[in-house]
C-alpha positions in Angstrom: 134.0 89.9 231.4 133.0 87.1 228.9 133.7 83.0 230.0 136.4 81.8 227.9 136.1 78.0 229.0 135.4 75.4 227.2 131.3 73.7 227.5 131.2 70.5 227.3 127.7 68.3 226.3 125.6 66.1 229.1 126.6 63.0 227.1 130.4 64.2 227.2 129.8 64.5 231.6 128.1 61.4 231.9 130.4 59.4 230.1 133.5 61.0 232.2 131.9 60.6 235.4 130.6 56.7 234.4 134.3 56.2 234.0 135.4 57.3 237.7 132.5 55.6 239.2 131.6 52.4 237.4 134.9 51.8 236.0 136.8 52.5 239.3 139.7 54.7 237.6 140.5 57.5 239.4 139.9 61.2 238.5 143.6 62.3 237.5 143.9 58.8 234.6 140.1 59.9 233.2 141.1 63.8 233.2 144.4 62.9 231.8 142.8 61.1 229.3 140.0 62.7 228.2 142.0 66.3 228.1 140.5 67.8 231.2 141.1 69.2 234.1 140.7 67.1 237.4 138.5 69.5 239.0 136.7 69.5 236.8 136.3 65.8 236.8 135.5 66.6 240.3 132.7 69.3 240.0 131.1 66.8 237.4 131.0 64.0 239.9 130.2 66.2 243.3 127.1 67.3 240.7 125.7 64.2 239.4 126.1 63.5 243.7 124.0 66.4 244.9 121.3 65.3 241.8 120.9 61.4 243.1 121.1 61.6 246.5 118.0 63.4 248.0 118.3 66.6 250.6 118.5 64.5 253.9 116.9 67.6 255.9 113.8 66.6 253.3 113.9 63.9 254.0 113.4 64.4 257.8 111.2 66.8 257.2 108.9 63.9 255.1 108.7 61.6 258.0 107.9 63.8 260.4 105.5 65.3 258.7 104.1 61.8 258.2 104.2 60.8 262.1 102.2 64.1 262.3 99.8 62.9 260.3 99.7 59.1 261.7 98.8 60.6 265.2 96.4 63.2 263.4 94.7 59.7 261.6 94.9 57.7 264.8 92.6 60.6 267.0 90.4 60.8 264.3 89.5 57.2 264.1 89.2 57.3 268.2 86.7 60.2 267.5 85.1 57.8 265.2 84.5 54.7 267.4 83.5 56.9 270.1 80.8 58.5 267.6 79.4 55.4 267.0 79.1 54.3 270.3 77.3 57.6 271.2 75.3 57.3 268.2 74.2 53.2 269.2 73.3 54.0 271.9 70.4 57.2 271.9 69.4 55.7 268.6 68.7 52.3 272.0 67.7 55.0 274.2 65.2 56.5 272.0 63.4 53.4 271.1 62.2 53.3 274.6 
């Protein structure tokens, strides 16, 4: 079964969604002026919103990963400080 629906190029879609978002026009009026189905325009707006807003779950995942890396970094810095002190102690005790 073939798809008999109209195909619109990306520039047309971008212009249509821009009319709604930037000019504050209603979906129904823009769709009527352009001769497209209002639901089609709503779908384009939804797709555009998904592309522009990052996935919240991914942001939370990255934030958790950042916190874990900061903890690891702090632990490593503490280990380095302890090892430096130990090296200084051993260096002074070996001189005697």
